TINULO-861429 format. One record per residue (C-alpha): x, y, z; chain. Coordinates in steps of 0.001 Angstrom, whole numbers, plus 524288, in hexadecimal, padded with zeros to 5 digits. Example, Ala and Ser with C-alpha at 12.3 -4.5 7.8 and 13.67 -1.06 7.14 Angstrom:
! TINULO-861429
+-------+-------+-------+-------+
!     u !     v !     w ! chain !
+-------+-------+-------+-------+
! 8300C ! 7EE6C ! 81E78 !     A !
! 83566 ! 7FBDC ! 81BE4 !     A !
+-------+-------+-------+-------+
//
This chain:
! TINULO-861429
+-------+-------+-------+-------+
!     u !     v !     w ! chain !
+-------+-------+-------+-------+
! 83E7C ! 7AABF ! 7D7F5 !     A !
! 8400D ! 7B5BB ! 7CE37 !     A !
! 83A55 ! 7C35F ! 7CF2E !     A !
! 8305D ! 7C0B2 ! 7C47D !     A !
! 82ADD ! 7B5A8 ! 7CCA3 !     A !
! 829F7 ! 7BD41 ! 7D966 !     A !
! 824BF ! 7CA5D ! 7D4AF !     A !
! 81A97 ! 7CF14 ! 7D743 !     A !
! 81C1A ! 7CA5C ! 7E539 !     A !
! 80EB1 ! 7C3F4 ! 7E687 !     A !
! 81139 ! 7BA29 ! 7DB79 !     A !
! 81968 ! 7B18F ! 7E40A !     A !
! 80F00 ! 7B147 ! 7EE97 !     A !
! 804E2 ! 7AE2E ! 7E448 !     A !
! 80C87 ! 7A2DF ! 7DE5F !     A !
! 80E72 ! 79CF1 ! 7EBC7 !     A !
! 7FFF3 ! 79E40 ! 7EF21 !     A !
! 80312 ! 7A767 ! 7FA4F !     A !
! 7FC4A ! 7B347 ! 7F48D !     A !
! 7EF10 ! 7AC64 ! 7F49C !     A !
! 7F199 ! 7A7AD ! 8026E !     A !
! 7F4E3 ! 7B578 ! 806BD !     A !
! 7E883 ! 7BAC0 ! 80030 !     A !
! 7E024 ! 7B0BC ! 807E1 !     A !
! 7E722 ! 7B3BB ! 8147F !     A !
! 7E50C ! 7C269 ! 8130D !     A !
! 7D6C1 ! 7C0B8 ! 80F0A !     A !
! 7D464 ! 7B967 ! 81BB8 !     A !
! 7D937 ! 7C552 ! 822FC !     A !
! 7CD5B ! 7CD2B ! 81E4D !     A !
! 7C4D7 ! 7C60B ! 82816 !     A !
! 7CC7A ! 7CCBD ! 8330D !     A !
! 7D3DF ! 7D744 ! 82BC2 !     A !
! 7E1D0 ! 7D9BF ! 8305E !     A !
! 7E7F6 ! 7DE6A ! 823BC !     A !
! 7ECE4 ! 7EB88 ! 828D1 !     A !
! 7F0BA ! 7F207 ! 8359B !     A !
! 7E2AA ! 7F57E ! 8388C !     A !
! 7E00C ! 7E754 ! 83C18 !     A !
! 7D181 ! 7E99A ! 83B0E !     A !
! 7CE75 ! 7DAEC ! 83BFA !     A !
! 7C1A0 ! 7DCBD ! 834C2 !     A !
! 7BB28 ! 7D224 ! 82CAD !     A !
! 7BBDD ! 7D81F ! 81F14 !     A !
! 7B64E ! 7CBB0 ! 818D8 !     A !
! 7AA80 ! 7CD28 ! 821C1 !     A !
! 7A85B ! 7DB66 ! 81DEF !     A !
! 7AF42 ! 7E228 ! 82939 !     A !
! 7B777 ! 7EE1F ! 82616 !     A !
! 7C3A6 ! 7F30B ! 82CD8 !     A !
! 7CAE4 ! 7FFF4 ! 82C01 !     A !
! 7CDC2 ! 7FE6B ! 81D60 !     A !
! 7BF85 ! 7FAC6 ! 81A85 !     A !
! 7C431 ! 7F06E ! 8110D !     A !
! 7BB20 ! 7E4B5 ! 80FB1 !     A !
! 7BC7C ! 7D714 ! 80A06 !     A !
! 7BF13 ! 7DC09 ! 7FC2F !     A !
! 7C903 ! 7E5AE ! 7F765 !     A !
! 7C44B ! 7F368 ! 7F44F !     A !
! 7CAA0 ! 7F816 ! 7E7B3 !     A !
! 7C994 ! 806C7 ! 7E5B8 !     A !
! 7D065 ! 807A9 ! 7D89F !     A !
! 7DB19 ! 80171 ! 7D0A6 !     A !
! 7E379 ! 80476 ! 7C4AB !     A !
! 7F0F1 ! 80904 ! 7C035 !     A !
! 7F5E7 ! 813F7 ! 7C903 !     A !
! 80052 ! 81DA4 ! 7C522 !     A !
! 80110 ! 825A4 ! 7D1A0 !     A !
! 808CF ! 81B6F ! 7D95E !     A !
! 817AB ! 81AF7 ! 7DB19 !     A !
! 81F8E ! 81A46 ! 7CE8E !     A !
! 82473 ! 80C3F ! 7D0B5 !     A !
! 8164C ! 807BB ! 7D17B !     A !
! 810BD ! 80FB9 ! 7C651 !     A !
! 81A6F ! 80D91 ! 7BB66 !     A !
! 81438 ! 81010 ! 7AE55 !     A !
! 807EC ! 807A1 ! 7AFCB !     A !
! 80389 ! 80B4A ! 7BD48 !     A !
! 801FC ! 804AA ! 7CA62 !     A !
! 7F64B ! 7FB75 ! 7CAD7 !     A !
! 7EF72 ! 80104 ! 7D6AB !     A !
! 7E3EE ! 7FB12 ! 7DDA0 !     A !
! 7DE71 ! 80482 ! 7E7E0 !     A !
! 7D76A ! 7FDFC ! 7F33F !     A !
! 7CCED ! 80512 ! 7FAFD !     A !
! 7CDC7 ! 80653 ! 809CF !     A !
! 7DA1F ! 80782 ! 8120E !     A !
! 7DFA5 ! 80343 ! 81F47 !     A !
! 7E3DD ! 81164 ! 821E6 !     A !
! 7DB34 ! 81CE1 ! 824C4 !     A !
! 7E336 ! 827E8 ! 81ECA !     A !
! 7DBA4 ! 8348A ! 81F95 !     A !
! 7E356 ! 83A58 ! 81425 !     A !
! 7E1C6 ! 82E9F ! 80AC3 !     A !
! 7E245 ! 832FD ! 7FCA1 !     A !
! 7DA29 ! 8271F ! 7F8B4 !     A !
! 7D024 ! 828C8 ! 80379 !     A !
! 7C4AB ! 82564 ! 7FAC0 !     A !
! 7CABF ! 817E9 ! 7F93D !     A !
! 7D0F8 ! 815E0 ! 806A5 !     A !
! 7C644 ! 81C0A ! 80F09 !     A !
! 7BAC6 ! 81C28 ! 80591 !     A !
! 7BC73 ! 80E2B ! 80105 !     A !
! 7BA49 ! 811AA ! 7F2C4 !     A !
! 7BC84 ! 8045F ! 7ECD8 !     A !
! 7B68B ! 7F84F ! 7E6DA !     A !
! 7B64E ! 7EAD6 ! 7ED52 !     A !
! 7BEA1 ! 7E1BA ! 7E54D !     A !
! 7C00F ! 7D30A ! 7E606 !     A !
! 7CD8E ! 7CCB4 ! 7E52E !     A !
! 7CA2C ! 7C8D7 ! 7D742 !     A !
! 7C737 ! 7D6ED ! 7D3BD !     A !
! 7D354 ! 7DBE7 ! 7DA6B !     A !
! 7DBC9 ! 7D1F8 ! 7D35E !     A !
! 7D5F4 ! 7D663 ! 7C675 !     A !
! 7D987 ! 7E44C ! 7C9C6 !     A !
! 7E79F ! 7E045 ! 7CC0E !     A !
! 7E839 ! 7D900 ! 7BF21 !     A !
! 7E20F ! 7E46D ! 7B7EA !     A !
! 7EC52 ! 7ED96 ! 7BD36 !     A !
! 7F6D4 ! 7E442 ! 7B8A7 !     A !
! 7F080 ! 7E2ED ! 7AB25 !     A !
! 7F0CA ! 7F1AE ! 7A8E6 !     A !
! 7FF5C ! 7F20B ! 7ABC4 !     A !
! 80061 ! 7F75F ! 7B9D0 !     A !
! 80D98 ! 7F504 ! 7C03D !     A !
! 8083A ! 7EFC5 ! 7CD2A !     A !
! 7FC29 ! 7ED2F ! 7D54A !     A !
! 7FB7A ! 7F833 ! 7DF33 !     A !
! 7F293 ! 7F522 ! 7EAB6 !     A !
! 7EEA8 ! 801FB ! 7F0E8 !     A !
! 7EA38 ! 80113 ! 7FF41 !     A !
! 7EA35 ! 7F228 ! 7FF0B !     A !
! 7EBE8 ! 7EED3 ! 80D84 !     A !
! 7DDC4 ! 7EC10 ! 81148 !     A !
! 7DB46 ! 7E425 ! 804D1 !     A !
! 7E71C ! 7DB2B ! 8052A !     A !
! 7DF2D ! 7CE8D ! 80564 !     A !
! 7D743 ! 7D2BA ! 7F994 !     A !
! 7E3A4 ! 7D721 ! 7F250 !     A !
! 7EAAF ! 7CA57 ! 7F4EE !     A !
! 7DF2D ! 7C263 ! 7F030 !     A !
! 7DE85 ! 7CAB6 ! 7E3CE !     A !
! 7ED14 ! 7C995 ! 7E1FC !     A !
! 7EC4F ! 7BAC3 ! 7E185 !     A !
! 7E217 ! 7BBB6 ! 7D6AA !     A !
! 7E9A7 ! 7C62F ! 7CF86 !     A !
! 7F633 ! 7BE51 ! 7CF4B !     A !
! 7EE80 ! 7B2B7 ! 7C9FA !     A !
! 7E9D7 ! 7BC08 ! 7BF6C !     A !
! 7F7C8 ! 7C031 ! 7BC02 !     A !
! 7FAF3 ! 7CBBF ! 7C4D3 !     A !
! 8097B ! 7CE67 ! 7C50F !     A !
! 80A80 ! 7DC80 ! 7C97E !     A !
! 81178 ! 7E0BF ! 7D5F5 !     A !
! 80854 ! 7E398 ! 7E173 !     A !
! 808F4 ! 7F0F3 ! 7E81E !     A !
! 80406 ! 7F204 ! 7F63A !     A !
! 8005D ! 8004A ! 7F71E !     A !
! 7FC66 ! 802D4 ! 80510 !     A !
! 7FB4F ! 80D13 ! 80FD4 !     A !
! 805CB ! 80697 ! 81816 !     A !
! 7FC5E ! 80290 ! 8230D !     A !
! 7FF79 ! 7F414 ! 8224C !     A !
! 801D6 ! 7E84C ! 82B09 !     A !
! 80F89 ! 7E33E ! 82911 !     A !
! 80AD3 ! 7D589 ! 82BE4 !     A !
! 800D7 ! 7D610 ! 820E4 !     A !
! 80B40 ! 7DB18 ! 81799 !     A !
! 8144D ! 7D028 ! 81C03 !     A !
! 809E1 ! 7C60D ! 81830 !     A !
! 8094B ! 7CC71 ! 80AAC !     A !
! 817D9 ! 7CAC8 ! 80849 !     A !
! 8197C ! 7C70E ! 7FA16 !     A !
! 80CD7 ! 7CD40 ! 7F518 !     A !
! 8108B ! 7DB78 ! 7F2F3 !     A !
! 81B31 ! 7E074 ! 7E9FB !     A !
! 81A91 ! 7EEE8 ! 7ED0A !     A !
! 81638 ! 7F4A7 ! 7FA06 !     A !
! 81215 ! 8030B ! 7F977 !     A !
! 80E21 ! 8076C ! 8070B !     A !
! 80C25 ! 81506 ! 80C91 !     A !
! 81355 ! 8192B ! 818AD !     A !
! 809ED ! 823C0 ! 81CFD !     A !
! 80DFF ! 827D5 ! 82AAA !     A !
! 818C6 ! 82622 ! 83488 !     A !
! 81120 ! 82AF7 ! 8405E !     A !
! 8067C ! 822FB ! 846FA !     A !
! 7FE27 ! 82E65 ! 84B10 !     A !
! 7FE07 ! 833DC ! 83D19 !     A !
! 7FA2E ! 82658 ! 83819 !     A !
! 7EEFD ! 8258C ! 841AB !     A !
! 7EA27 ! 83366 ! 83EE1 !     A !
! 7EA3A ! 8324B ! 83035 !     A !
! 7E878 ! 823C7 ! 82D2C !     A !
! 7E2B2 ! 81DBB ! 839B8 !     A !
! 7EEB5 ! 814E0 ! 83A9C !     A !
! 7F7C8 ! 81814 ! 8463B !     A !
! 7FFAD ! 80BBC ! 8435F !     A !
! 801D8 ! 80F70 ! 83548 !     A !
! 8106A ! 81348 ! 836C4 !     A !
! 813D7 ! 8064F ! 83D49 !     A !
! 80BE3 ! 7FE5F ! 833A0 !     A !
! 811C4 ! 8057C ! 82810 !     A !
! 81FA6 ! 80358 ! 82CE2 !     A !
! 81D40 ! 7F4C1 ! 82F2E !     A !
! 816A2 ! 7F34D ! 821E4 !     A !
! 82183 ! 7FA38 ! 81AAF !     A !
! 82BD4 ! 7F179 ! 820EC !     A !
! 8242F ! 7E53C ! 81CB0 !     A !
! 821B5 ! 7EAA2 ! 80ED1 !     A !
! 83013 ! 7ED6A ! 80D18 !     A !
! 833E1 ! 7E008 ! 8124C !     A !
! 82B6D ! 7DA00 ! 8079A !     A !
! 82E8A ! 7E247 ! 7FB9A !     A !
! 83A1D ! 7EB3D ! 7FECE !     A !
! 83D33 ! 7F808 ! 7F7E9 !     A !
! 83660 ! 7FB29 ! 7EB27 !     A !
! 83B84 ! 7F419 ! 7DF05 !     A !
! 83847 ! 7F8B0 ! 7D160 !     A !
! 83A72 ! 7F283 ! 7C407 !     A !
! 841E6 ! 7F819 ! 7B89B !     A !
! 8363D ! 800E1 ! 7B550 !     A !
! 83581 ! 8067E ! 7C31D !     A !
! 82936 ! 7FEA6 ! 7C64A !     A !
! 827F0 ! 7F9C5 ! 7D44F !     A !
! 82934 ! 7EB27 ! 7D61E !     A !
! 82AD8 ! 7E907 ! 7E494 !     A !
! 82D4C ! 7F0DD ! 7F111 !     A !
! 827E0 ! 7FC18 ! 7F911 !     A !
! 822FA ! 8094F ! 7F4E3 !     A !
! 82050 ! 8114C ! 80129 !     A !
! 81775 ! 81D3D ! 8013F !     A !
! 817AC ! 8284C ! 80B18 !     A !
! 80E7C ! 833EB ! 80A17 !     A !
! 8145D ! 8408F ! 80F01 !     A !
! 80A65 ! 847A5 ! 8176A !     A !
! 80932 ! 8556D ! 81CFF !     A !
! 81175 ! 8590D ! 828CD !     A !
! 8192E ! 84C8C ! 827BE !     A !
! 80E92 ! 844A1 ! 82E66 !     A !
! 81188 ! 8386D ! 82677 !     A !
! 81EF5 ! 8376D ! 82CD6 !     A !
! 826BA ! 8371B ! 8203C !     A !
! 833FD ! 8380F ! 826BB !     A !
! 83143 ! 82C9F ! 82FA5 !     A !
! 82B37 ! 82453 ! 824F3 !     A !
! 836B6 ! 826D7 ! 81BEA !     A !
! 84084 ! 823AB ! 8269B !     A !
! 83985 ! 816F0 ! 829FF !     A !
! 83924 ! 812C3 ! 81BC0 !     A !
! 8477C ! 815BF ! 8199B !     A !
! 84C4D ! 80F87 ! 8262C !     A !
! 84340 ! 803D2 ! 827B9 !     A !
! 83E7E ! 8008D ! 81A03 !     A !
! 84815 ! 804EC ! 80F8A !     A !
! 84E29 ! 8116B ! 80AA0 !     A !
! 84B22 ! 80BC9 ! 7FD1B !     A !
! 83C6B ! 80C0E ! 7FFD3 !     A !
! 834AE ! 81265 ! 7F4C8 !     A !
! 82ED9 ! 81D56 ! 7FCD2 !     A !
! 82403 ! 82524 ! 7F62F !     A !
! 822F8 ! 83211 ! 7FD77 !     A !
! 815E3 ! 837A8 ! 7F98A !     A !
! 8121D ! 84617 ! 7F934 !     A !
! 803CB ! 84500 ! 7F4D2 !     A !
! 7FD38 ! 84691 ! 80229 !     A !
! 7F12B ! 84F17 ! 801BE !     A !
! 7E5FF ! 850C1 ! 80B7A !     A !
! 7DAC5 ! 84821 ! 80755 !     A !
! 7CFF3 ! 84036 ! 80DA9 !     A !
! 7CFD9 ! 844D5 ! 81C1D !     A !
! 7DD9A ! 84AA7 ! 81C58 !     A !
! 7D921 ! 858C7 ! 81C57 !     A !
! 7D33A ! 856AE ! 829A8 !     A !
! 7E0F9 ! 8554E ! 82F46 !     A !
! 7E9BB ! 8614B ! 82F81 !     A !
! 7F652 ! 859BE ! 82CE9 !     A !
! 7F06A ! 85321 ! 8210D !     A !
! 7E8EF ! 85E89 ! 81B1B !     A !
! 7F344 ! 862AD ! 81152 !     A !
! 7FCE0 ! 85D21 ! 80787 !     A !
! 80B30 ! 85C2A ! 80AED !     A !
! 813C8 ! 867CF ! 80781 !     A !
! 820B3 ! 86829 ! 8000E !     A !
! 828C2 ! 868F6 ! 80CA7 !     A !
! 82240 ! 85CC8 ! 81224 !     A !
! 82486 ! 8555C ! 8058F !     A !
! 832D4 ! 85950 ! 804D3 !     A !
! 834E9 ! 8557B ! 812EC !     A !
! 82EE6 ! 84829 ! 81086 !     A !
! 83815 ! 84617 ! 80501 !     A !
! 843AC ! 849E2 ! 80D94 !     A !
! 83F39 ! 840B2 ! 81850 !     A !
! 83EDE ! 83543 ! 80EEC !     A !
! 84C80 ! 838AC ! 809E3 !     A !
! 851EE ! 83A94 ! 8178C !     A !
! 84CF2 ! 82D13 ! 81B4A !     A !
! 85544 ! 8275B ! 81062 !     A !
! 84A61 ! 82347 ! 80738 !     A !
! 84F73 ! 823B5 ! 7F981 !     A !
! 84451 ! 81E8D ! 7F12E !     A !
! 8383B ! 826DA ! 7F227 !     A !
! 82F08 ! 82F10 ! 7E9F7 !     A !
+-------+-------+-------+-------+
//
């Protein structure tokens, strides 16, 4: 089967009827939610809320072409971002805290969500960029079925915090074209203190292995636009608390030295970060330069 027939990835699943089956299967999980490592087991269809506080319908905070993402996603017409409210992490320095903690969003049906996807395609966006999608996977899959029926042909970007269940990702094999996870921390105590997730490092490592198994290193077209693969984000934090050296070494040795590794310098103390001495300032030039050197020493050769 040629590339035109198998890209975006989800088209093959749709044509075989497996995308609709997967959407139904995931929707059933909402009655005893086990979509993420929290394993809250709440009945979201019955109105119960777990850690993420997501209910039966997706909460859409905003959507539109976004030009602040990585260059292979933005191109000239922007990345078609859909920001979902709520989150399965409790980061006390979240820069989108009004969305993730404050739940600033509008309930949207699968029909409405599918129309958003098609609208982003119609205005020329290069992709559909699902921001913080983990807790709304059933709703997204249901909307995706409708959107494909309506003519959606853009690659799907799974833009997440890295706190994923590898088993859930495995079931989604063939849906996502581009995975864009964070790898926030290497240390369990740091992850517990700042995101209420002591198992985050282990979950992120397992998730990244599964993501790479599915889509491999980032591939771009002749115009430099991402088509398939992984874009990995890592936010450099004060005093090296994110464990940049360890994260870079893991990625280089166990994932791929060709991983597109976005080393980010935009940390600033927001939300509740100022209450913690380690998080109460931006990083300095020395910390940034050391992070760059750590990525290079690890052997990574493709990073911003």
